[in-house]
Structures are given as C-alpha cells and as structure tokens.
C-alpha positions as CSV (number, residue, x, y, z in Angstrom):
1,M,129.5,106.2,80.4
2,T,125.8,107.0,80.3
3,E,124.1,107.9,77.0
4,K,120.5,108.8,76.9
5,A,118.4,107.0,74.3
6,G,115.7,109.6,73.8
7,H,113.0,110.7,76.3
8,M,112.0,107.9,78.6
9,D,108.3,108.3,77.6
10,D,109.4,107.1,74.2
11,R,111.3,104.0,75.5
12,S,109.7,100.7,76.4
13,L,110.4,97.3,77.8
14,S,107.7,95.7,75.7
15,G,108.6,92.2,74.7
16,K,111.5,92.1,77.2
17,T,111.9,89.3,79.7
18,V,113.1,90.2,83.1
19,V,114.4,87.7,85.7
20,M,114.4,89.1,89.2
21,S,115.4,87.8,92.6
22,G,112.8,88.6,95.2
23,G,110.1,90.9,94.0
24,S,107.2,89.8,96.2
25,R,106.9,93.3,97.6
26,G,108.7,96.6,98.0
27,I,111.2,98.0,95.5
28,G,111.4,94.8,93.5
29,L,107.6,94.6,93.0
30,A,107.5,98.3,92.0
31,I,110.2,97.7,89.3
32,A,108.3,94.6,88.1
33,L,105.0,96.6,87.9
34,R,106.7,99.4,86.0
35,A,108.0,96.8,83.5
36,A,104.6,95.2,83.3
37,A,103.0,98.5,82.3
38,D,105.1,98.1,79.1
39,S,103.8,94.6,78.7
40,A,107.1,93.1,79.7
41,R,107.5,89.5,80.9
42,V,108.7,89.0,84.5
43,V,110.0,85.9,86.2
44,L,110.3,86.2,90.0
45,L,112.5,83.9,92.1
46,A,111.4,84.4,95.7
47,K,111.0,82.3,98.9
48,T,107.6,83.7,99.9
49,G,105.2,81.2,98.5
50,D,103.0,81.4,101.6
51,P,101.8,84.6,103.4
52,H,104.3,85.9,106.0
53,P,102.9,87.1,109.3
54,K,104.7,90.4,109.2
55,L,105.1,91.0,105.5
56,E,102.5,91.6,102.8
57,G,102.5,89.7,99.6
58,T,103.8,86.5,98.1
59,V,105.4,85.6,94.8
60,Y,101.9,84.5,93.6
61,T,100.2,87.8,94.6
62,A,103.0,89.7,92.9
63,A,102.5,87.7,89.7
64,Q,98.8,88.5,89.9
65,Q,99.6,92.2,90.2
66,I,102.0,92.0,87.3
67,A,99.4,90.4,85.1
68,A,96.8,93.0,86.1
69,A,99.3,95.8,85.2
70,G,99.6,94.4,81.7
71,G,102.6,92.1,81.9
72,S,103.1,88.4,81.9
73,A,104.5,86.7,85.0
74,V,106.0,83.4,86.1
75,P,106.3,83.0,89.8
76,V,109.1,80.6,91.0
77,V,109.2,79.7,94.6
78,G,112.8,79.0,95.5
79,D,115.8,80.0,97.5
80,L,118.4,82.3,96.0
81,R,121.0,80.4,98.0
82,S,120.2,77.2,96.2
83,D,122.0,76.7,92.9
84,A,119.3,74.3,91.7
85,D,116.6,76.9,92.4
86,V,118.5,79.6,90.5
87,E,119.0,77.4,87.5
88,R,115.4,76.4,87.6
89,A,114.2,80.0,87.6
90,V,116.4,80.8,84.6
91,A,115.3,77.6,82.8
92,E,111.6,78.5,83.4
93,A,112.2,82.0,82.0
94,A,113.8,80.6,78.9
95,Q,111.1,78.0,78.4
96,A,108.2,80.4,79.0
97,F,109.5,83.3,77.0
98,G,112.3,82.1,74.8
99,G,115.2,84.0,76.4
100,I,116.2,86.6,79.0
101,D,116.9,90.3,78.4
102,I,117.3,91.7,81.9
103,V,118.5,90.4,85.2
104,V,117.5,92.4,88.3
105,N,119.4,91.5,91.4
106,N,116.9,92.8,93.9
107,A,116.8,90.3,96.8
108,S,118.7,91.4,99.8
109,A,119.0,90.5,103.5
110,L,119.4,93.3,106.1
111,N,121.1,92.8,109.4
112,L,122.9,95.6,111.2
113,L,124.3,93.7,114.1
114,P,128.0,94.5,115.0
115,T,130.7,91.9,114.8
116,A,130.5,90.8,118.5
117,T,126.8,89.8,118.3
118,M,126.6,88.7,114.7
119,S,126.4,84.9,114.6
120,M,128.2,83.1,111.7
121,K,124.8,81.8,110.5
122,Q,123.6,85.3,110.3
123,Y,126.8,86.4,108.5
124,D,126.5,83.6,106.0
125,L,122.9,84.5,105.3
126,L,123.9,88.1,104.4
127,Q,126.8,87.0,102.1
128,D,124.8,84.2,100.5
129,I,121.8,86.2,99.6
130,N,123.4,89.5,98.8
131,T,126.8,89.0,97.2
132,R,126.6,85.3,96.2
133,G,123.0,85.6,95.1
134,T,123.9,88.5,92.8
135,F,126.8,86.5,91.3
136,A,124.8,83.2,91.0
137,L,121.7,84.6,89.2
138,T,123.7,86.7,86.8
139,R,126.0,83.8,86.0
140,A,123.1,81.4,85.4
141,A,121.4,83.9,83.0
142,L,124.6,84.7,81.0
143,P,124.0,82.4,78.0
144,Y,120.6,84.2,77.4
145,L,121.9,87.7,78.1
146,R,124.6,87.1,75.4
147,A,121.9,86.4,72.9
148,A,119.7,89.4,73.8
149,A,119.4,92.5,71.8
150,N,119.9,95.0,74.6
151,P,120.9,93.0,77.7
152,H,121.1,94.6,81.1
153,I,122.1,93.6,84.6
154,L,120.8,95.9,87.3
155,T,121.8,95.4,90.9
156,L,120.3,97.2,93.8
157,S,123.5,98.1,95.7
158,P,125.2,101.3,96.7
159,P,128.0,103.4,95.3
160,L,131.5,102.3,96.5
161,N,131.8,105.0,99.1
162,V,134.4,103.4,101.3
163,E,134.0,105.4,104.5
164,P,135.3,103.6,107.6
165,R,132.3,104.5,109.6
166,W,130.0,102.2,107.7
167,F,132.3,99.3,108.1
168,G,132.7,100.0,111.8
169,H,128.9,100.3,112.3
170,S,127.7,97.1,110.6
171,L,130.7,95.3,109.0
172,A,128.9,92.1,107.9
173,Y,126.0,93.9,106.2
174,T,128.3,96.5,104.6
175,L,130.6,93.8,103.2
176,S,127.6,92.1,101.6
177,K,126.2,95.2,100.0
178,Y,129.6,96.4,98.7
179,G,130.1,92.9,97.5
180,M,127.1,93.3,95.3
181,S,128.5,96.6,94.0
182,L,131.8,95.0,93.3
183,C,129.9,92.4,91.2
184,T,128.6,95.4,89.1
185,L,132.2,96.7,88.7
186,G,133.4,93.3,87.6
187,F,130.4,92.4,85.4
188,A,130.7,95.7,83.5
189,E,134.3,95.2,82.7
190,E,134.1,91.5,81.9
191,F,131.0,91.7,79.7
192,A,131.7,95.1,78.0
193,E,132.8,93.6,74.7
194,Q,129.6,91.4,74.6
195,G,127.4,94.5,75.0
196,I,125.9,93.4,78.3
197,A,125.3,96.4,80.6
198,A,125.9,96.1,84.3
199,N,124.9,98.9,86.6
200,S,123.9,99.5,90.2
201,L,121.0,101.6,91.4
202,W,120.6,103.0,95.0
203,P,118.1,105.5,96.5
204,R,119.2,108.9,97.7
205,I,116.3,108.9,100.2
206,T,115.3,105.9,102.3
207,I,112.5,103.9,100.6
208,G,109.4,103.2,102.7
209,T,109.5,99.4,102.6
210,A,108.5,96.8,105.2
211,A,112.1,96.4,106.2
212,V,112.3,100.1,107.1
213,R,109.1,99.9,109.0
214,N,110.0,96.7,110.9
215,L,113.7,97.2,111.4
216,L,114.6,100.9,111.1
217,G,112.2,103.0,113.0
218,G,108.6,102.1,112.3
219,D,106.0,104.5,110.9
220,T,108.2,107.5,111.9
221,A,110.9,106.3,109.6
222,V,108.4,105.6,106.8
223,R,107.1,109.2,107.0
224,R,110.7,110.4,106.2
225,A,111.0,108.1,103.2
226,R,109.9,107.9,99.6
227,T,107.8,105.4,97.8
228,P,109.3,102.5,95.8
229,D,108.0,104.1,92.6
230,I,111.0,106.4,92.4
231,M,113.3,103.4,92.2
232,A,111.0,101.7,89.6
233,D,111.0,104.8,87.4
234,A,114.8,105.1,87.6
235,A,115.2,101.4,86.9
236,H,113.0,101.7,83.8
237,A,115.1,104.7,82.6
238,I,118.3,102.7,82.9
239,L,117.0,99.4,81.5
240,T,115.7,101.2,78.3
241,R,119.1,102.8,77.5
242,D,121.6,101.4,75.1
243,S,123.5,98.6,76.9
244,R,126.7,99.3,75.1
245,A,126.7,103.0,76.1
246,C,125.3,102.6,79.6
247,T,127.4,100.3,81.8
248,G,129.6,100.4,84.9
249,N,127.6,103.1,86.6
250,F,126.6,103.4,90.3
251,Y,123.4,105.3,89.8
252,I,121.4,107.2,92.4
253,D,117.6,107.2,91.6
254,E,117.1,110.9,91.8
255,D,120.1,111.7,89.6
256,V,118.8,109.2,87.0
257,L,115.4,110.9,86.9
258,R,116.9,114.4,86.8
259,A,118.9,113.4,83.7
260,E,115.6,112.4,82.2
261,G,114.1,115.8,82.9
262,V,112.2,115.2,86.2
263,T,112.4,118.1,88.6
264,D,109.5,117.6,90.9
265,F,109.9,114.7,93.3
266,S,107.1,115.5,95.7
267,R,104.8,112.8,94.4
268,Y,107.3,110.2,95.7
269,R,107.2,111.5,99.3
270,L,105.4,109.4,101.9
271,G,105.2,112.3,104.4
272,G,106.9,115.4,105.6
273,T,108.9,117.9,103.6
274,E,111.9,117.4,101.3
275,E,114.1,118.7,104.2
276,E,112.8,116.1,106.6
277,L,113.6,113.1,104.4
278,D,116.3,110.7,105.5
279,L,119.4,110.0,103.3
280,D,119.9,106.3,102.7
281,F,122.8,104.2,103.9
282,F,126.3,104.6,102.5
283,L,125.8,108.0,101.0
284,P,128.0,110.9,102.0
285,G,126.5,112.8,104.9
286,A,124.0,110.1,105.7
287,P,123.6,109.4,109.5
288,L,124.5,105.9,110.8
289,P,121.2,104.0,111.2
290,G,120.0,102.9,114.6
291,R,119.6,99.2,115.5
292,P,116.4,97.5,116.8
293,G,116.3,97.8,120.5
294,S,119.0,100.5,120.7
C-alpha cells in the first residue's frame, strides 16, 4: 500500500515532533539525527542517563548531538517498562512541542538463549521492552497522533517470516520481535480510518551497532555489517510519505531506498565487499546467529 510522495530530497520532517523509545546510540540515534537535519523535534525515552561501561552515549549526549545537527531535543530518563515513565515522556513531548506527529518504537532487548537456559526474568525483560513497550508507547501517544497532520508509527521489527528454525533457535527473542511486528499489523488495521500509518522497518544487512559488537561476533561481525545511516535514510523516506497511503508494510531498508532511486549502497558498508555482508535475522536465507560463548 505504498505511495511515494515525490523524491525524498524534496520531503522534510521540519516542524514534526518525534517520540522515540531508546535512541541514546545506534539505529535510534541515527534516525533521530536524520530527523534533526530537517529541524525536527525529538523526545527520547531511554534508561541510559549515566554513562555505561560498555556502551557509548547517554540520553543527554544524544540530545546534544540532535541539537548540534539542527533539531530540538528533550531527553527523558525513564524505563519503557514503567507506565508512568511512558506517560511522562508523552506528556513532556506535548508540553514542549504542542503535540506528537511520529512514534518510533526503537528500543529493543536482545537475548538469544534457548528455552532451557532462559530464566523467566530474562524472558519477561524481552517481552516487556520489545512487545509491551511498543504497545505502551504507541497507546500513550494515540491522542496526539489522531490530531497530527501526517501521523506515523514506525517500529523496528522484522517481516513476519514464520520459519520454524528461528523459533527453534531463540524462541523467547523471536516471540518478542514478532510481537512487535504483530503490533504493526494490528495498529495499521485499527487506525487506518484515522489516517495513522503503522509500518515496520528492518535491515537487510546486519547493522554495526554495539549489540552486534558485544553479543554477535565482535569486530569481525561489524566488518560484515552496514552503518546505522542506511536505516535512518530509509526511516526518513517512510516517515515523509502520505500516512493514508503508506501503512501496514514490513519494509526492508534497502528496498525502501531502491524505491527512492538509490542504487549505490557502498557508502553504508563498514568493511568488506557486498558479497561478504551478513544477512540480518529473520530474513529468508539468513544463517542462524551464534550465541556468546558458543
């Protein structure tokens, strides 16, 4: 149901208010910085108020980068699992900027343990951040999305490729990510008459984030990955389309940009050749990821 709204160089998020879960680093921060280049306003709800020993950036340093890139930012230190924190982030966005145009469900927990060694505490963390967090932030922002001129919900979750091997490999994580995608399916249908777009976005190639470096293969895996900028550019293209004509899609970043006329993806590579890049989780033909210590 996609309809292009002119070349993406002519489309802008200027004057739009984005509420995002996470965003202190990685893909979320890249999306926020791309919006900031259009002078967008960004509200970040993230737990990282103090520096993390293994992860770069906090919600405050992200806000500084957004401001330096030309946008406005409100950092909100909070837990996506807390209903009060979610409501507070939405309220601060409305108070600071008068409304909300876009919700980006970016925050996500990653844990690939199999059923036998996954504790229930670890299981609950996955479900609470990934699926429940997507539902909670979107739900809280709904009154403002209904009043927006071109409202969008964008969730970073995979196409619903229900191959048994993914469930057998890491059931708890797969349930949580597909739960996010099912939210997209439901939101798109439920809010279609209100003109609120709901789409998912997923990378074709692994993105070289801290999670990939720390959990999925270190520097070797990063060299076979792409930069977060490809997701940011694809997100921008989606979020500047007509919300009534662009909803219910499970987008792949590369496909979005090809539809916008992009043919050269070499600038997004972190190393190696195109043939050496790793397909991301849940895509047909992608290898099952290893686990730390395996």
